[in-house]
N, C-alpha and C positions, 0 to 999 in steps of 0.2 A: 504492501500499499505505500500509499504519499508519504500518510506519517511515518512509516516505517525505512524507510532509504535517507528522509530528513532527522528521525530519532536514530538513527547510526549512526550519521557524519558527524550531529551535537556532542552524541556519548562518547566522541574519540576530542569534542574540543570544547567542552562544555570547563567555564575557570575553577579553580578553590576557589573553597572561602571568600578565601582573600577577594577575590574577582564578583563577588555577589553585596551584592547586599544585605546587611547583615539577618537573615531570621528566611532565606532565601534556600528550598533547598538544590541541591544541583537538578534533579528530576521538574522540580517550579518551572528552573530558571530553562532551563532546555524547550518546557513547554510551552515557556510563553515566547521564546523567539523563536517555536518551531514555526506559530499562530502568524504570529509577528510576517515568516518571510514566506509565508502562504497564501499572508492579503496582499502583499507589495507586488507582488507577481499579475494580483485578481485570483489565485483559484485552491481557495479556501475548499472552493467549491467538491477541490478533489480527495477531499482530506479520507476517507475514508474507501479510498477506488484502486482498485493497485496499477500502479504505472504502464505498467503495456493497455490497460483496457482507456488511456485520455488521448486525445487529440494530440496526435505531433506537437502543434505549438504548447498544448500542454504541458508534453512532456518537456520543450524545452526547457517550458518558462520552471519544470523542477529539479531538471539539472542544470540553471540558473539560480533556484533556487540549495542544491547542494554545496554547489562553487563559494556563496557567499557564505551556509552554516560554519566551512570547514575554517574560515580568518584568517587565513592565511594573508604573513604583512605588506607580500606584496604576490597582487592577480595579475596576470595577463591576458584577456580578453581578445579573443580574433575574430569577428564577424559573427559578435552572440544574438547580434537582434534581426541577422537575416531568418528570414518565414515568421517573423512578430510581425500583427497589425502595429497602427504606427500609435494607439495608445497600452499597447503595449511594450512596446519597446520603452516607450517615455517613462512605463515604470519603474522599469530596470535603469537607467540611466540617469534618473533621481535619486534611487533606488539603492544604487551603487555608491554615488554622490553620498546617501545620508552616510551608508554602511561604512567607505573608506574615513572622512571625518571622525566623526565617533569614536571607532575605533582605531586612528592616529596610522589608516598602511597606506597604501600606494598599492595605483594600478595603472595598468598599460592598454585602453580600453579603442581597438580599431571596427569605428563602421563603415560597414560599405549600404551603398543603398542606390536605387535606380528609380530614377522615374519615369513609366512608363507614358509617353504624351500620340495622343491620335489623334 
């Protein structure tokens, strides 16, 4: 399920007690971050769906959320918005910017867009 995919990624990267608010358990922290990662690319409705059961665009957004969950200090995103509609691509870019600012991380992003005119 989508939640299992993100829960696994978060289980390896949830901060210790010094990196969480006082009184917040690792599980509570992971649940909140998972729900946030599902809301940012607008895939909360896939929470209980097997990843192979979601559409191609939703699957891509699950992969993006999974990468964001890793909290890597430096991230490289190459053409990650390919195949996403404009509003989802905007969610991705805004979410990535917020994540990088809040966690003091760096992202290298390559975006490619083709405009078809008729």
